[in-house]
C-alpha positions as CSV (number, residue, x, y, z in Angstrom):
1,M,0.2,0.1,0.1
2,K,2.8,2.5,0.9
3,V,4.4,1.7,-2.5
4,K,1.5,2.6,-4.3
5,A,0.7,5.5,-2.5
6,L,4.4,6.5,-3.2
7,L,4.4,6.1,-6.8
8,F,1.1,8.2,-7.0
9,A,2.6,10.8,-4.7
10,F,5.5,10.9,-7.6
11,A,3.3,10.5,-10.5
12,L,1.2,14.0,-9.2
13,A,4.6,15.4,-9.2
14,V,6.4,14.8,-12.2
15,T,3.4,15.0,-14.5
16,P,2.8,18.9,-14.3
17,A,6.7,19.4,-15.4
18,M,6.3,16.8,-18.2
19,A,3.3,18.8,-19.7
20,A,4.8,22.4,-18.9
21,T,7.8,21.1,-21.3
22,P,6.8,21.2,-25.2
23,A,8.4,18.6,-26.9
24,T,11.4,20.0,-29.0
25,G,10.6,18.7,-32.0
26,E,6.8,20.1,-31.9
27,N,8.0,23.7,-31.6
28,C,10.4,23.3,-34.6
29,P,7.4,24.4,-37.0
30,N,6.1,27.2,-34.3
31,E,9.7,28.6,-34.7
32,M,9.8,28.4,-38.2
33,K,6.4,30.3,-38.6
34,A,7.6,33.0,-36.1
35,I,10.6,33.7,-38.5
36,D,8.5,33.6,-41.6
37,D,5.8,36.0,-40.2
38,A,8.7,38.4,-39.3
39,L,10.7,38.4,-42.5
40,P,8.5,40.9,-44.3
41,N,9.0,43.5,-41.4
42,V,12.5,43.5,-40.9
43,K,14.2,46.5,-41.5
44,Q,17.7,48.0,-41.5
45,R,19.7,44.7,-42.2
46,T,22.1,44.3,-44.6
47,A,21.8,41.8,-47.7
48,A,24.5,39.8,-46.0
49,D,22.6,39.9,-42.4
50,M,19.5,38.5,-44.5
51,N,20.8,36.0,-46.3
52,E,22.0,34.9,-42.8
53,I,18.9,34.5,-41.6
54,K,17.3,32.9,-44.6
55,R,20.1,30.2,-44.3
56,L,19.5,29.7,-40.8
57,R,16.0,29.3,-41.6
58,T,16.3,27.0,-44.4
59,E,18.7,24.9,-42.2
60,G,16.6,24.7,-39.1
61,E,14.2,23.1,-41.3
62,K,16.4,20.7,-43.1
63,L,17.6,19.4,-39.5
64,H,14.1,19.1,-38.1
65,N,13.0,17.3,-41.2
66,E,16.2,15.0,-40.1
67,G,14.9,14.8,-36.6
68,K,17.7,16.8,-35.5
69,H,15.5,18.7,-33.5
70,T,18.2,20.3,-30.7
71,E,20.2,21.8,-33.7
72,A,17.3,22.8,-35.7
73,M,16.0,25.2,-32.6
74,A,19.6,26.1,-32.5
75,A,19.7,27.6,-36.0
76,L,16.2,28.8,-35.6
77,G,17.0,30.6,-32.4
78,K,19.8,32.2,-34.2
79,A,17.9,33.4,-37.0
80,K,15.2,34.7,-34.5
81,Q,17.9,36.6,-32.5
82,M,19.3,38.1,-35.5
83,I,15.8,39.1,-36.4
84,G,15.0,40.4,-33.1
85,I,12.1,38.6,-31.8
86,K,11.7,36.2,-28.8
């Protein structure tokens, strides 16, 4: 009985933490959409900067499609940082 109660308490403690953490692979498309939505409004960037942002966006999508979600999020994060969005 004590084991069941302990397991139940553990499950209650862990479940909210797991629910609050989105799966990285599921978040890549949201990051790509944020970049795509922001690109038309980017001002005061050199052509080289814009090319780098677009390269990082493309690289992020490629990595996502390959299942390399951590690397994809890093590339997409850098692109977002260059654009100035969170």
